[in-house]
C-alpha positions in Angstrom: 19.3 18.0 0.5 20.3 16.3 -2.8 18.2 13.9 -4.8 20.2 10.8 -3.8 19.6 11.6 -0.1 15.9 12.0 -0.7 15.8 8.7 -2.5 17.6 7.0 0.4 15.2 8.5 3.0 12.3 7.3 0.9 13.8 3.9 0.5 14.2 3.6 4.3 10.6 4.8 4.9 9.2 2.3 2.4 11.3 -0.5 4.0 10.0 0.2 7.5 6.3 0.8 6.4 6.1 -2.7 5.0 6.6 -4.1 8.5 4.1 -1.7 9.9 1.6 -2.6 7.3 1.9 -6.2 8.0 1.5 -5.7 11.8 -1.7 -3.7 11.2 -3.0 -6.4 8.9 -2.0 -9.2 11.2 -3.8 -7.5 14.2 -6.9 -6.9 12.1 -6.9 -10.5 11.0 -6.5 -11.7 14.6 -9.5 -9.6 15.6 -11.4 -11.1 12.7 -11.3 -14.6 14.3 -11.4 -13.4 17.8 -14.8 -11.9 17.0 -16.4 -15.4 16.9 -15.6 -16.2 20.5 -16.6 -13.1 22.5 -19.9 -11.7 23.8 -21.9 -9.0 22.0 -20.3 -6.0 23.8 -16.8 -7.2 23.0 -17.8 -7.7 19.4 -18.7 -4.0 19.1 -15.3 -3.1 20.5 -13.5 -5.5 18.1 -15.3 -4.0 15.1 -14.4 -0.5 16.2 -10.8 -1.4 16.5 -10.8 -3.1 13.1 -12.0 0.2 11.5 -9.1 2.1 13.2 -6.6 -0.5 12.0 -8.0 -0.4 8.4 -7.8 3.4 8.3 -4.3 3.4 9.6 -3.2 0.9 7.1 -4.9 2.8 4.3 -3.2 6.1 5.4 0.3 4.6 5.6 0.0 2.9 2.2 -1.2 6.1 0.5 1.5 8.1 2.2 4.0 5.8 0.4 2.1 6.1 -2.9 2.1 9.9 -2.6 5.8 10.1 -1.8 6.7 7.7 -4.6 4.6 9.5 -7.3 4.7 13.1 -6.0 1.3 13.4 -7.6 -1.2 15.7 -5.8 -4.0 13.8 -7.4 -3.2 10.8 -5.2 -3.9 12.9 -2.1 -7.3 13.8 -3.6 -8.0 10.2 -4.5 -7.1 9.1 -0.9 -9.6 11.7 0.4 -12.4 10.4 -1.8 -11.8 6.9 -0.5 -11.9 8.0 3.1 -15.2 9.7 2.5 -16.5 6.6 0.8 -15.5 4.2 3.6 -16.8 6.4 6.3 -20.1 7.0 4.5 -20.5 3.2 3.8 -19.8 2.3 7.4 -22.1 5.1 8.7 -25.0 4.3 6.3 -25.0 0.6 7.3 -24.8 1.4 11.0 -27.7 3.9 10.8 -30.1 2.1 8.3 -29.2 -1.5 9.4 -28.3 -1.4 13.1 -28.8 -5.2 13.2 -26.2 -5.8 10.4 -23.2 -8.0 10.6 -20.5 -5.4 11.3 -17.8 -8.0 10.7 -18.9 -8.5 7.1 -19.1 -4.7 6.5 -15.6 -4.3 8.0 -14.2 -7.1 5.9 -15.7 -5.7 2.7 -14.1 -2.3 3.4 -10.7 -3.9 4.2 -10.7 -6.0 1.0 -11.7 -2.9 -1.0 -9.0 -0.9 0.7 -6.3 -3.5 -0.3 -7.7 -3.5 -3.8 -7.6 0.3 -4.1 -4.0 0.4 -2.8 -2.7 -2.2 -5.2 -4.6 -0.9 -8.2 -3.4 2.6 -7.5 0.2 1.3 -7.5 -0.4 -0.7 -10.7 -2.6 1.7 -12.8 -4.0 4.8 -11.2 -6.6 5.3 -14.0 -8.0 1.8 -13.4 -8.0 2.3 -9.7 -10.2 5.4 -10.1 -12.6 3.6 -12.4 -12.7 0.7 -9.8 -13.5 3.2 -7.1 -16.4 4.8 -9.1 -17.8 1.3 -9.7 -17.5 0.4 -6.0 -19.2 3.6 -5.0 -22.1 3.1 -7.5 -22.3 -0.6 -6.4 -22.7 0.5 -2.8 -25.5 2.9 -3.7 -27.3 0.3 -5.9 -27.0 -2.5 -3.3 -27.8 -0.6 0.0 -31.5 -1.5 -0.2 -31.0 -5.2 -1.0 -30.8 -6.4 2.6 -34.1 -4.9 3.4 -35.7 -6.4 0.3 -34.4 -9.9 1.1 -35.5 -9.8 4.7 -39.0 -8.4 4.0 -40.1 -9.6 0.6 -40.3 -13.3 1.5 -42.3 -14.1 -1.7 -39.1 -13.5 -3.8 -38.2 -17.1 -3.0 -41.2 -18.3 -5.1 -39.6 -17.0 -8.3 -36.8 -19.6 -8.5 -37.8 -20.8 -11.9 -37.6 -17.2 -13.2 -34.1 -17.0 -11.8 -33.1 -20.1 -13.6 -34.6 -19.2 -16.9 -33.1 -15.6 -16.7 -29.7 -17.1 -16.0 -29.8 -19.5 -18.9 -31.0 -16.6 -21.2 -28.1 -14.4 -20.2 -25.5 -17.1 -20.6 -27.0 -18.0 -23.9 -26.6 -14.4 -25.2 -22.9 -14.5 -24.3 -22.4 -17.9 -25.9 -24.1 -16.7 -29.1 -22.7 -13.1 -29.4 -20.3 -12.5 -26.6 -16.9 -10.8 -26.9 -13.9 -13.1 -26.8 -11.1 -12.6 -24.4 -8.1 -15.0 -23.9 -9.9 -17.7 -25.8 -13.2 -17.5 -24.0 -16.5 -15.6 -24.7 -17.0 -13.7 -21.4 -18.7 -10.4 -22.0 -21.3 -8.4 -23.9 -21.1 -4.7 -24.7 -23.7 -2.0 -24.5 -22.3 1.1 -26.0 -19.3 2.0 -23.9 -20.2 -0.4 -21.1 -18.9 -4.0 -21.1 -20.5 -6.5 -18.8 -19.7 -10.1 -17.8 -23.2 -11.7 -17.2 -21.8 -14.9 -15.6 -20.8 -12.9 -12.6 -24.5 -12.1 -11.9 -25.9 -15.4 -13.1 -23.9 -17.0 -10.3 -26.3 -15.4 -7.8 -29.4 -16.3 -9.9 -28.1 -19.8 -10.2 -27.8 -20.2 -6.4 -31.3 -18.9 -5.9 -32.6 -21.3 -8.5 -30.9 -24.3 -7.0 -32.0 -23.3 -3.5 -35.6 -23.1 -4.7 -35.4 -26.5 -6.5 -33.6 -28.4 -3.7 -35.8 -27.0 -0.9 -38.9 -28.3 -2.7 -38.1 -32.0 -2.8 -35.3 -34.6 -2.5 -37.1 -37.2 -4.5 -35.2 -38.8 -7.4 -37.3 -37.4 -10.3 -37.0 -33.9 -8.8 -33.3 -34.2 -8.2 -32.9 -35.4 -11.8 -34.7 -32.3 -13.1 -32.5 -30.1 -10.9 -29.4 -31.8 -12.1 -30.4 -31.3 -15.7 -31.0 -27.6 -15.2 -27.7 -27.2 -13.5 -25.9 -29.1 -16.2 -27.5 -26.8 -18.8 -25.9 -23.8 -17.1 -22.5 -25.5 -17.0 -22.8 -26.7 -20.6 -23.5 -23.2 -21.9 -20.4 -21.9 -20.0 -18.3 -24.8 -21.5 -19.5 -23.9 -25.0 -18.5 -20.3 -24.3 -15.1 -21.7 -23.1 -15.6 -19.8 -19.8 -14.3 -22.8 -17.9 -13.4 -20.9 -14.8 -17.1 -19.9 -14.3 -18.2 -23.4 -15.3 -16.1 -24.9 -12.5 -17.6 -22.5 -10.0 -21.1 -23.4 -11.1 -20.4 -27.1 -11.0 -18.8 -27.2 -7.6 -21.6 -25.0 -6.2 -24.1 -27.5 -7.5 -22.3 -30.4 -5.9 -22.0 -28.8 -2.5 -25.6 -27.5 -2.5 -26.8 -30.9 -3.6 -25.0 -32.6 -0.7 -26.2 -30.0 1.8 -29.8 -30.6 0.7 -29.7 -34.4 0.5 -26.7 -35.6 2.7 -26.3 -38.3 0.1 -22.8 -39.1 -1.0 -24.0 -41.2 -4.0 -25.3 -38.1 -5.8 -22.1 -36.2 -5.0 -19.9 -39.1 -6.1 -21.9 -39.4 -9.4 -21.4 -35.6 -9.9 -17.7 -35.8 -9.3 -17.3 -38.7 -11.8 -19.3 -36.7 -14.5 -17.3 -33.6 -13.7 -14.0 -35.5 -14.1 -15.1 -36.8 -17.4 -16.2 -33.4 -18.6 -12.8 -31.9 -17.5 -10.9 -34.5 -19.6 -13.2 -33.7 -22.6 -12.6 -30.0 -22.2 -8.9 -30.6 -22.2 -9.1 -32.5 -25.4 -11.5 -30.1 -27.1 -10.1 -26.6 -26.2 -6.6 -25.5 -27.2 -6.5 -22.7 -24.6 -7.3 -25.2 -21.8 -4.4 -27.4 -23.1 -2.0 -24.4 -23.0 -3.1 -23.6 -19.4 -2.6 -27.2 -18.2 0.8 -27.5 -19.9 1.8 -24.1 -18.4 0.8 -25.4 -15.0 2.6 -28.8 -15.3 5.9 -27.4 -16.6 6.0 -23.6 -17.0 9.8 -23.6 -17.1 10.0 -25.5 -20.4 8.4 -22.6 -22.3 9.1 -19.7 -20.0 9.0 -17.1 -22.8 5.6 -18.2 -24.1 2.9 -20.2 -22.5 4.7 -20.4 -19.2 5.5 -16.7 -19.0 2.6 -15.6 -16.8 2.9 -18.3 -14.1 6.7 -18.0 -14.0 6.6 -14.3 -13.5 4.0 -14.8 -10.8 6.2 -17.3 -9.0 9.2 -15.0 -9.4 7.2 -12.1 -7.9 6.1 -14.2 -4.9 9.6 -15.6 -4.3 11.2 -12.1 -4.6 8.7 -10.6 -2.2 9.5 -13.2 0.5 7.8 -12.9 3.9 7.5 -9.1 4.2 7.6 -7.9 0.6 9.8 -5.4 -1.2 7.6 -2.4 -0.4 5.2 -0.5 -2.6 6.8 0.6 -5.9 9.9 -1.5 -5.1 8.9 -4.6 -7.1 8.1 -5.2 -10.7 4.6 -6.6 -10.7 3.7 -5.1 -14.1 5.8 -7.8 -15.7 3.0 -10.2 -14.9 0.4 -10.2 -17.7 -3.2 -9.3 -16.5 -1.8 -8.6 -13.1 -4.6 -6.2 -12.2 -7.2 -9.0 -12.6 -6.3 -12.7 -12.3 -2.9 -12.2 -10.7 -3.3 -9.4 -8.3 -2.5 -11.8 -5.4 1.0 -12.2 -6.9 1.4 -8.4 -6.9 0.3 -8.2 -3.2 2.8 -11.0 -2.3 5.7 -9.3 -4.1 5.3 -5.8 -2.6 3.4 -6.4 0.6 4.8 -9.8 1.4 3.6 -13.4 1.6 2.5 -12.9 5.3 0.4 -10.0 4.3 -1.1 -11.9 1.4 -1.8 -14.8 3.7 -3.7 -12.4 6.0 -5.8 -11.4 2.9 -6.7 -15.1 2.5 -7.6 -15.4 6.2 -10.0 -12.4 5.8 -11.6 -14.1 2.9 -11.9 -17.3 5.0 -13.4 -15.2 7.8 -16.1 -14.0 5.4 -16.8 -17.6 4.4 -17.2 -18.7 8.0 -19.6 -15.9 8.6 -21.6 -16.9 5.6 -21.7 -20.5 6.8 -22.9 -19.4 10.2 -25.7 -17.5 8.6 -26.7 -20.6 6.7 -26.7 -22.6 9.9 -28.8 -20.1 11.9 -31.4 -19.2 9.3 -34.5 -21.3 9.7 -36.1 -21.6 6.3 -34.5 -24.2 4.0 -34.6 -22.0 0.9 -32.7 -19.3 2.7 -30.4 -21.8 4.3 -29.4 -23.2 1.0 -29.1 -19.8 -0.5 -26.6 -18.6 2.2 -24.6 -21.8 1.8 -24.6 -21.7 -2.0 -23.4 -18.1 -2.0 -20.7 -19.0 0.6 -19.5 -21.8 -1.7 -19.5 -19.5 -4.8 -17.3 -17.0 -2.9 -14.8 -19.4 -1.4 -14.4 -21.4 -4.6 -13.7 -18.2 -6.5 -11.0 -17.2 -4.0 -9.5 -20.7 -4.1 -9.4 -20.8 -7.9 -7.8 -17.3 -8.1 -5.1 -17.9 -5.5 -4.6 -21.5 -6.6 -3.8 -20.4 -10.1 -1.4 -17.7 -8.9 0.7 -20.0 -6.8 0.6 -22.9 -9.3 -1.5 -25.2 -7.1 -4.0 -25.6 -9.9 -4.1 -24.4 -13.6 -5.0 -20.8 -14.0 -8.8 -20.4 -14.5 -9.0 -16.7 -15.3 -11.3 -15.7 -12.3 -10.8 -12.6 -10.2 -10.2 -12.1 -6.4 -13.5 -10.7 -5.1 -13.4 -7.0 -4.1 -9.6 -6.9 -4.7 -9.1 -7.5 -8.5 -10.0 -5.0 -11.1 -13.3 -5.7 -12.8 -16.7 -3.9 -12.8 -18.9 -6.9 -13.1 -17.1 -8.8 -10.4 -17.3 -5.7 -8.1 -21.0 -5.2 -8.5 -21.9 -8.9 -8.3 -19.8 -9.3 -5.1 -21.6 -6.3 -3.5 -24.9 -8.0 -4.4 -23.7 -11.3 -2.9 -22.7 -9.6 0.4 -25.9 -7.6 0.5 -28.1 -10.7 0.0 -26.2 -12.4 2.9 -26.7 -9.3 5.1 -30.4 -9.6 4.4 -30.3 -13.3 5.4 -28.4 -12.4 8.5 -31.4 -10.3 9.6 -33.4 -13.5 9.6 -31.1 -15.4 11.9 -31.6 -15.9 15.6 -30.1 -12.9 17.5 -28.5 -15.1 20.1 -24.8 -15.9 19.7 -24.0 -13.1 17.2 
């Protein structure tokens, strides 16, 4: 059999697998929302079927990767991932039988999609991401037990706030600059983005403050502390994180007070700050101009967003298939713009299912917030839910040119060690809060 015939057979296989991958993803997503409307026994069946669908999708995608690369190392890497997923699912089921299996499944599915796309884009980075994910799982496996048992941790909210400000201050004073913003600090060979972890400390701090009192002086003090976090991020020119912090504050404030006046005042102040940031920072001006009219400067400031739009348009509904597109033309595609790569090679419908899975996680987070009794933990769950969904919105919104690009990653999917570990912590904290909820209606 000659080389051309082999290439034709491979092309046909890749063309057909893209439809199969979408069907598996669509069925998984359907079960994700079906879960919320069935009894406990049916929920167990749904979670079991989701695992089967995820493993099938993972196998088919890596069969394409192996055939496209002809690299035996890809088979070994696939095997390591299977061991990781099975161990992760098994450990949670044994040590935490009362866990939210839906959240565990969704974590694994998002990780699975991230590993697939990163392997296709950069195998070395995919392996590093896998190592970070495995270490994150080991580090975070005890967090649910700590959250559900050590109730006194909620009394340390001032410590969380001060530690967060300290870490952000270090980055502002001596952080490494990337794409015009001071984002990370380096310890030897390890680079860390503290704002990813401060998001969680920030939510815990706000939950502690807002659960204490809703009186005007106390809310003023809370607002000043929240503003200090945002201001340091603005001075660091990390405006994507600043926006996440600001919106989280607004939503948590309204959840605690049910007062639109505070929310309206916050929106006015935020709008004024956004205008000021546009006038003060040249890289913000470039991003806004690239968003408004990327086609006028397609070879310079508009290059990233136009390549993203080209990729999404080329992929159409079902995608071109793995290794059939050109996602590497998009700058920083492994991080900020991985959603465009998914859309190009897996299809817009597949990418939409990824969004629906993220939405399913958010709905589960909100349900936890509704069901937990203590106000501190209620606000913590809601705040973490807002942090998560705002980050998803900012990432995808920038990729599809709905909003200017903010430089934030898609949780559990994009490349990034700090983002990976902080998202594991976020999900683990919410699992701990889930243990506190009423068992009825799960």
